N, C-alpha and C positions, 0 to 999 in steps of 0.2 A: 175408909181408906179413899173409896170413890171419889169422896166430896174432898177430902184432902188434896187429891189432886187435880181435880177442878179448879181448887182455888189456888195451887202451885201455877196451874196452866194459865188462870187470869193474870196471876202476880206479874208473871213472864209476860205474858201480853200485854201488859200494861206497861212494865218497864221499859218493852221495843218500841211502845206507842210513843213514849215519852223520850225515848232517845232517837227517835226518829224525828220529832217536831223539833227536839234541839238542833239536829243536825241542821234541819231545814231553817232556822233560824239563821243561824251562821252562814247556810249555801245562799241563799235566796238574795241576800242584800250584795253578794258578790256577784251573782248571776246578772242581778239589775245592771251594775256597774259594767259588766262585759258588753248587755244587751247594748247601753247608749255608748259605749267605745265605737261599736261596730252600724252605729244608724247615723241616718243624714243630721245634720243642724238644723234644718226646720222643725223635725221631729223631735229633735231633744227639747228645744227651744220651746215647742209648743205643749211639753209636757206629755208628748203622746206615747211614749216609748214605756214597757212596761217591763216585761221579762222574755219579749222577742223583739229582734234587732229592724227597724222600719227602715227600708231604703239602705238595703246591706251595701255599706263600703269601708277600705279600709285606710280613709285618707289621715285620719288621726295618728293611727300608727307609721305612715309614710311618713308623716312630719316628724315624729322622733327619729325611727329608725334611719331614716337618709340623711340623717345629721352626723357629719363628722365627730363632730364635739360629743356627742351620746357616745360613740364608742371608746371615745379618748376616756370621757368619764365612768363607763363601764369598766375599761382597764384598770382605773384606780380604785375601782369600788373593790374589785377581786385582788388587786395589792394589797388594799389596806385589809380585807378579811383573813387572807393568808397570812400576814404579820400580825393581825390582831391575834388568830389561833396559836398561832408561834410562839408569841411575847405572853399571853395569857395562859397557857398550858405551861410554857418552860417555869415561868415565875409563882402560879399557883401550889404547881406540884413541890417546889422547891421550898416554899411557905408554908405548905399544909403539910408538910412530911415531918421538920422539926418539932410542931406544934403538936403535935400526937405522943411525943417521949413526955416522962415525968419531970418532976422539978431538980432528981438527982440525975437527969440523964441530961436536961437543958436548963441550964441554970439561966435565970430572967425569963422564964416561959409565959409567965402571969402578967409579966409589964409586956411583953410584944402582944398578949391576946389581947389586954385592956387597950393597947394605942390602937388594934386594927379595929376592935367593937366602935372607940371612938372615932376613927376615920371611917366607920361605916354609917355611923348616924351623924356626923357633922363633916363638913369639907368647907374649902378654903373660899369658897365661891367665883362666879364667872368672871369678876374685876380680875382678883390675883390669880388665877389660872390665866388668862390672857395675856398678864404684864410677864407672869415664869416664862409661858412659850415665847412672848417678842423675846423678852431677855436671852434667852438663849438661840436666838436667831433660828426659830422653827417653823415660822409664818411662811404660808403658801409651801409648804412640805408634805410628805405624807406621814413625817414623825410627828406633825401634831394633831393628828386624826388617829393615831396609834400609842402614844406614850402617856397621853393622860388616863386613860384607861385601861393600861396593861395590867393592873392587879385586881381585880374585881373581887372585893374583900368577900361577898355571899359566895361569890367560887370556891374561894380560900376554906371556909368554914363548913361547905357542903363538901369540896375533899376529904377536910380533917374528919369529919364525923366518919364518913365512908372507911378513911385508914382504919379508925379507931373500933371498925366491926370486923375487920380480917383478923383471923384467931393469931393470937401472938407468938404460938407454937410453930407456925411456920416460918417469922423472923428467928425465932430461937435456933430452929434445924439448921437455917441457912448460916447462922454466925456459927455454928458448931461446926460446920463443914468449911468455915475459914471466910467465909464474907464479908467484905467490909461495907459499912453502912450505905453508901452508893451503889452497891452490887444488891442488897437488900432490896433499895428503892427500885432499881430498875430491874430486877430478876423476881421479886416478889410481889411487889406489892401493886405495880405499872401492870404489871398481865392480869391481876385480879380487879383492876381498877376500870375495865372499857367500859362498864355503863354509865359510871359518872364522869368517867373523863369525855363521851362522848355527848354528856348530857351538858356539860361545861361547853364544848365545843359548841355546841347548838345554841346556847345563850351567846356565845361571843360571836356567831355568826349572823345572828337576827338581830343582834343589837350594833353590830358594826355595818351592816348594809342597810339597816331603817334608819341610821343617825344621819339627819340632812343637817341638822343644828350648827354641830360643830364644824361643817363647812363653811358655815354662814359667817363665822364669828373667827375661825383662824384661817382661810382662803378668802382672798382679795381678787385675785386673779382668774377667769371664767375657765381657764384652760386647766385649770388645777383642780376644778370642782370634782368631787366623789358625783357617782350615779345619782342619789337621792336628793343631794343639793340642786345637782343641774336642772331635772327635770321638776323641781320645785320651782326652780326660776322660768321655766319655759311658759310664755304667754302668747296669744293671738292678738298682734299689734297691728290692727287694719290699717291704721294711717301711715305707718311706717312701709308696710307692704304697698301702699296703693304710689307713696313718692317715690320708693326706691326699687321695688321689685318688678320684675318681669310681668307679662300678661297670664303666664301660666302659673306664676305664683300667686298673682291676683285670684283668677280662676280655684287653685287649690286653696287657697285660704278661705274664700266662699262657701267650700262645701264642710268647714268645721269649725263647732264653737268652741269656747271654750269649757263647756263641760264635756264634750268629746275629749279633748285633749287631757283635759283632768281625769277621765275615766280611763283611758288610755296608758295614762302614766300610772295610775294603780296596779292595772293587769300587769302593764311591763315590769313593774318593780317587786310584785309578787312572785310570778312567774319561776324565778331563780330559786328563792327559799321554798317552793313548793317542791320543786325538783330534786331538793336535797333533803328536805324532811322526811320522807318514807324511807331512806337509807338510815338513820339515825331514831327515827321513834320507837322502835323495838326496844331500843335502851333508854329511851327517856323517862318512861314511867319506874322502871328498874333504878335507875340512878338518881332522883329527885326521892322517891320514898326513902331507899335505904341512906342516901347521904345525908338526909336531912333528921334523921333519928339516933341519938345516941345513946344505945342500950347500957 
């Protein structure tokens, strides 16, 4: 018995060590980026920074946060995330719920399911999508960033499988009490689906917030850029600053390098997600596991 206890404790210790090492592998690169963002330009250019900032300063963050366009782009990204969550949730739920019915209840279910699978594996490509957005006069609008990804098919399948795991007796009891299909969805299925709804909402938030490529394709005016697209376009152009900037602009630009600015971009962009994730993390594992398996 004592030997088994020693082996058990050793096994737990080994697991903790592995988990700590994996956590450090994820944390240290981010901490290195933070150290670079707060270091002076000469130390960064000379590869002198490790995990402690050298010549601590906040010039890179000042370059980003004192920019009016930064806050405008931040607002656009917030609006994009809110609209994406709204559209994704409503359309995903509306599509997943009917697909949980059998062929007698929903004729043509298999046809719709095959179309969804095909659309998940194949798409029209960038050029046809761009032409469609242009034809509907959505270029340089928030809708060009929201509508192309309004129905994430993976989320539909995840939510559909979760709905299938809800006991049918709950729906039958609601029907006997006189509930119609919409009432069954709103009062039975959705209250039971908080974990998977939080999971797909997290997917929507992260995907919408981190996407910069859509802004490059569909937005041509810099004032309409979402945040990720805008900070991706930020650079330190010393020639322009010397030609057109004031003495203060030149002195400030001399204190920051391209690496400083890129590191600050990463930190600024990840902070909102780090603030949101703890509130949804407790639902994430439950939602992704239960929704991914059909019993």
